[in-house]
Every structure is written in C-alpha cells, then in structure tokens.
VEXPALO-635159 format. One record per atom (N, C-alpha, C): x, y, z; chain. Coordinates in steps of 0.2 Angstrom, whole numbers. Layout:
<pt x="X" y="Y" z="Z" mol="A"/>
...
This chain:
<pt x="-49" y="2" z="-31" mol="A"/>
<pt x="-49" y="9" z="-25" mol="A"/>
<pt x="-44" y="13" z="-27" mol="A"/>
<pt x="-46" y="20" z="-29" mol="A"/>
<pt x="-42" y="24" z="-32" mol="A"/>
<pt x="-37" y="26" z="-24" mol="A"/>
<pt x="-32" y="30" z="-27" mol="A"/>
<pt x="-29" y="33" z="-21" mol="A"/>
<pt x="-32" y="41" z="-19" mol="A"/>
<pt x="-33" y="43" z="-14" mol="A"/>
<pt x="-35" y="50" z="-11" mol="A"/>
<pt x="-29" y="52" z="-9" mol="A"/>
<pt x="-30" y="61" z="-9" mol="A"/>
<pt x="-26" y="64" z="-7" mol="A"/>
<pt x="-16" y="63" z="-13" mol="A"/>
<pt x="-17" y="60" z="-17" mol="A"/>
<pt x="-10" y="57" z="-18" mol="A"/>
<pt x="-8" y="64" z="-21" mol="A"/>
<pt x="0" y="67" z="-20" mol="A"/>
<pt x="1" y="73" z="-23" mol="A"/>
<pt x="5" y="72" z="-28" mol="A"/>
<pt x="4" y="75" z="-34" mol="A"/>
<pt x="8" y="76" z="-41" mol="A"/>
<pt x="15" y="79" z="-41" mol="A"/>
<pt x="20" y="78" z="-43" mol="A"/>
<pt x="27" y="81" z="-43" mol="A"/>
<pt x="28" y="90" z="-43" mol="A"/>
<pt x="22" y="92" z="-46" mol="A"/>
<pt x="21" y="100" z="-43" mol="A"/>
<pt x="20" y="102" z="-38" mol="A"/>
<pt x="15" y="97" z="-33" mol="A"/>
<pt x="15" y="97" z="-26" mol="A"/>
<pt x="21" y="96" z="-22" mol="A"/>
<pt x="25" y="92" z="-24" mol="A"/>
<pt x="31" y="89" z="-20" mol="A"/>
<pt x="35" y="97" z="-22" mol="A"/>
<pt x="37" y="98" z="-25" mol="A"/>
<pt x="41" y="102" z="-27" mol="A"/>
<pt x="40" y="107" z="-23" mol="A"/>
<pt x="34" y="111" z="-24" mol="A"/>
<pt x="31" y="114" z="-20" mol="A"/>
<pt x="32" y="115" z="-11" mol="A"/>
<pt x="31" y="108" z="-10" mol="A"/>
<pt x="32" y="107" z="-3" mol="A"/>
<pt x="40" y="106" z="-1" mol="A"/>
<pt x="41" y="103" z="-5" mol="A"/>
<pt x="51" y="104" z="-2" mol="A"/>
<pt x="53" y="108" z="-1" mol="A"/>
<pt x="52" y="111" z="-9" mol="A"/>
<pt x="56" y="121" z="-8" mol="A"/>
<pt x="54" y="126" z="-2" mol="A"/>
<pt x="48" y="122" z="0" mol="A"/>
<pt x="44" y="128" z="5" mol="A"/>
<pt x="48" y="124" z="13" mol="A"/>
<pt x="48" y="119" z="12" mol="A"/>
<pt x="52" y="114" z="18" mol="A"/>
<pt x="58" y="114" z="20" mol="A"/>
<pt x="63" y="116" z="13" mol="A"/>
<pt x="70" y="118" z="13" mol="A"/>
<pt x="72" y="124" z="15" mol="A"/>
<pt x="67" y="130" z="13" mol="A"/>
<pt x="69" y="137" z="13" mol="A"/>
<pt x="67" y="138" z="20" mol="A"/>
<pt x="61" y="134" z="24" mol="A"/>
<pt x="60" y="137" z="31" mol="A"/>
<pt x="66" y="136" z="35" mol="A"/>
<pt x="67" y="128" z="33" mol="A"/>
<pt x="74" y="123" z="40" mol="A"/>
<pt x="78" y="129" z="37" mol="A"/>
<pt x="80" y="131" z="33" mol="A"/>
<pt x="88" y="135" z="32" mol="A"/>
<pt x="86" y="143" z="35" mol="A"/>
<pt x="81" y="147" z="33" mol="A"/>
<pt x="82" y="152" z="38" mol="A"/>
<pt x="80" y="151" z="45" mol="A"/>
<pt x="79" y="148" z="47" mol="A"/>
<pt x="78" y="147" z="55" mol="A"/>
<pt x="81" y="141" z="58" mol="A"/>
<pt x="87" y="138" z="53" mol="A"/>
<pt x="94" y="135" z="58" mol="A"/>
<pt x="92" y="130" z="59" mol="A"/>
<pt x="85" y="126" z="57" mol="A"/>
<pt x="83" y="119" z="59" mol="A"/>
<pt x="86" y="113" z="58" mol="A"/>
<pt x="90" y="111" z="58" mol="A"/>
<pt x="95" y="105" z="57" mol="A"/>
<pt x="94" y="100" z="59" mol="A"/>
<pt x="91" y="97" z="65" mol="A"/>
<pt x="88" y="90" z="69" mol="A"/>
<pt x="84" y="86" z="66" mol="A"/>
<pt x="86" y="78" z="67" mol="A"/>
<pt x="79" y="74" z="64" mol="A"/>
<pt x="73" y="77" z="66" mol="A"/>
<pt x="72" y="79" z="74" mol="A"/>
<pt x="68" y="78" z="77" mol="A"/>
<pt x="65" y="87" z="75" mol="A"/>
<pt x="69" y="91" z="72" mol="A"/>
<pt x="65" y="97" z="70" mol="A"/>
<pt x="62" y="98" z="64" mol="A"/>
<pt x="65" y="95" z="59" mol="A"/>
<pt x="63" y="94" z="50" mol="A"/>
<pt x="58" y="89" z="50" mol="A"/>
<pt x="57" y="83" z="57" mol="A"/>
<pt x="51" y="81" z="57" mol="A"/>
<pt x="48" y="83" z="57" mol="A"/>
<pt x="46" y="89" z="62" mol="A"/>
<pt x="41" y="93" z="65" mol="A"/>
<pt x="37" y="99" z="62" mol="A"/>
<pt x="43" y="100" z="58" mol="A"/>
<pt x="42" y="109" z="53" mol="A"/>
<pt x="36" y="105" z="46" mol="A"/>
<pt x="40" y="96" z="43" mol="A"/>
<pt x="37" y="93" z="39" mol="A"/>
<pt x="30" y="90" z="41" mol="A"/>
<pt x="30" y="89" z="48" mol="A"/>
<pt x="22" y="87" z="51" mol="A"/>
<pt x="18" y="94" z="49" mol="A"/>
<pt x="19" y="100" z="50" mol="A"/>
<pt x="17" y="105" z="52" mol="A"/>
<pt x="14" y="106" z="44" mol="A"/>
<pt x="20" y="105" z="38" mol="A"/>
<pt x="19" y="109" z="33" mol="A"/>
<pt x="12" y="101" z="29" mol="A"/>
<pt x="13" y="98" z="30" mol="A"/>
<pt x="8" y="92" z="29" mol="A"/>
<pt x="0" y="96" z="33" mol="A"/>
<pt x="-1" y="96" z="40" mol="A"/>
<pt x="-7" y="97" z="40" mol="A"/>
<pt x="-9" y="104" z="37" mol="A"/>
<pt x="-5" y="109" z="35" mol="A"/>
<pt x="-8" y="115" z="32" mol="A"/>
<pt x="-9" y="114" z="25" mol="A"/>
<pt x="-5" y="108" z="23" mol="A"/>
<pt x="-4" y="107" z="15" mol="A"/>
<pt x="-13" y="104" z="15" mol="A"/>
<pt x="-12" y="98" z="18" mol="A"/>
<pt x="-20" y="94" z="17" mol="A"/>
<pt x="-26" y="99" z="21" mol="A"/>
<pt x="-25" y="104" z="25" mol="A"/>
<pt x="-30" y="106" z="25" mol="A"/>
<pt x="-30" y="112" z="21" mol="A"/>
<pt x="-28" y="112" z="14" mol="A"/>
<pt x="-32" y="116" z="8" mol="A"/>
<pt x="-25" y="122" z="7" mol="A"/>
<pt x="-20" y="125" z="12" mol="A"/>
<pt x="-15" y="129" z="9" mol="A"/>
<pt x="-9" y="124" z="3" mol="A"/>
<pt x="-11" y="127" z="0" mol="A"/>
<pt x="-6" y="126" z="-6" mol="A"/>
<pt x="-2" y="133" z="-10" mol="A"/>
<pt x="-2" y="136" z="-9" mol="A"/>
<pt x="1" y="141" z="-9" mol="A"/>
<pt x="7" y="143" z="-7" mol="A"/>
<pt x="14" y="143" z="-10" mol="A"/>
<pt x="19" y="143" z="-7" mol="A"/>
<pt x="21" y="149" z="0" mol="A"/>
<pt x="18" y="155" z="-3" mol="A"/>
<pt x="18" y="161" z="1" mol="A"/>
<pt x="15" y="161" z="8" mol="A"/>
<pt x="8" y="156" z="7" mol="A"/>
<pt x="4" y="157" z="14" mol="A"/>
<pt x="7" y="151" z="18" mol="A"/>
<pt x="9" y="146" z="16" mol="A"/>
<pt x="13" y="138" z="18" mol="A"/>
<pt x="18" y="140" z="23" mol="A"/>
<pt x="22" y="148" z="19" mol="A"/>
<pt x="29" y="151" z="22" mol="A"/>
<pt x="25" y="154" z="28" mol="A"/>
<pt x="23" y="160" z="29" mol="A"/>
<pt x="18" y="163" z="31" mol="A"/>
<pt x="16" y="158" z="38" mol="A"/>
<pt x="13" y="154" z="36" mol="A"/>
<pt x="9" y="149" z="42" mol="A"/>
<pt x="15" y="146" z="46" mol="A"/>
<pt x="20" y="144" z="44" mol="A"/>
<pt x="27" y="141" z="45" mol="A"/>
<pt x="29" y="146" z="49" mol="A"/>
<pt x="32" y="153" z="46" mol="A"/>
<pt x="35" y="159" z="52" mol="A"/>
<pt x="31" y="156" z="57" mol="A"/>
<pt x="25" y="160" z="55" mol="A"/>
<pt x="22" y="161" z="64" mol="A"/>
<pt x="22" y="155" z="68" mol="A"/>
<pt x="23" y="149" z="67" mol="A"/>
<pt x="23" y="145" z="70" mol="A"/>
<pt x="31" y="146" z="75" mol="A"/>
<pt x="35" y="147" z="71" mol="A"/>
<pt x="42" y="147" z="75" mol="A"/>
<pt x="41" y="154" z="79" mol="A"/>
<pt x="39" y="160" z="76" mol="A"/>
<pt x="40" y="167" z="80" mol="A"/>
<pt x="36" y="167" z="87" mol="A"/>
<pt x="32" y="163" z="87" mol="A"/>
<pt x="25" y="164" z="89" mol="A"/>
<pt x="23" y="156" z="94" mol="A"/>
<pt x="26" y="152" z="93" mol="A"/>
<pt x="24" y="146" z="94" mol="A"/>
<pt x="20" y="143" z="95" mol="A"/>
<pt x="16" y="144" z="89" mol="A"/>
<pt x="6" y="141" z="90" mol="A"/>
<pt x="9" y="134" z="87" mol="A"/>
<pt x="13" y="132" z="85" mol="A"/>
<pt x="17" y="126" z="83" mol="A"/>
<pt x="21" y="120" z="88" mol="A"/>
<pt x="24" y="114" z="84" mol="A"/>
<pt x="29" y="112" z="90" mol="A"/>
<pt x="35" y="120" z="91" mol="A"/>
<pt x="33" y="121" z="98" mol="A"/>
<pt x="38" y="126" z="98" mol="A"/>
<pt x="47" y="124" z="97" mol="A"/>
<pt x="50" y="128" z="99" mol="A"/>
<pt x="59" y="127" z="100" mol="A"/>
<pt x="61" y="120" z="96" mol="A"/>
<pt x="61" y="122" z="87" mol="A"/>
<pt x="62" y="118" z="83" mol="A"/>
<pt x="70" y="118" z="82" mol="A"/>
<pt x="72" y="126" z="81" mol="A"/>
<pt x="78" y="127" z="81" mol="A"/>
<pt x="84" y="123" z="84" mol="A"/>
<pt x="92" y="121" z="84" mol="A"/>
<pt x="94" y="116" z="86" mol="A"/>
<pt x="96" y="122" z="91" mol="A"/>
<pt x="99" y="121" z="97" mol="A"/>
<pt x="100" y="124" z="104" mol="A"/>
<pt x="109" y="128" z="102" mol="A"/>
<pt x="106" y="136" z="104" mol="A"/>
<pt x="116" y="135" z="104" mol="A"/>
<pt x="119" y="133" z="109" mol="A"/>
<pt x="126" y="128" z="107" mol="A"/>
<pt x="130" y="129" z="112" mol="A"/>
<pt x="135" y="129" z="114" mol="A"/>
C-alpha cells in the first residue's frame, strides 16, 4: 500500500522556513502557539497552497484578523 501525501525534502524545507519565519516575526514562542501555527500551515498546505509567499500571507492574515487560532503570540508580562 503506497503512502499518500508524503512530503519530500523540498516540501519540508519550504514548510520549515515558512514556520520559523512566521513564528519569529510574530513573537510566537510557546509550545501551544507554535503547534497552532504548525497545524494552520499544514491545513493550508494540504489544501493545495505550496507557494511560500502565499503560505506566509495566509498565516499573517490569521494573526492580524484572528481568522485562525487567535492570540498565538505569548502575552507580554
């Protein structure tokens, strides 16, 4: 039985770079926040979005407009 939806090294590199960039720009450091970003990123990717610029745009929109899991950045204490 062949594996479906297996990511290759190039796919992983795009996802990792997009993930790291997004978390750094929005100050997302908590385990929960990073897991939320990773989940959103995978949903977009599995729905056919593979362009890094478009992935960043979608994740950024979630942060700005709270259309995805809101308040992922760590609160300022």
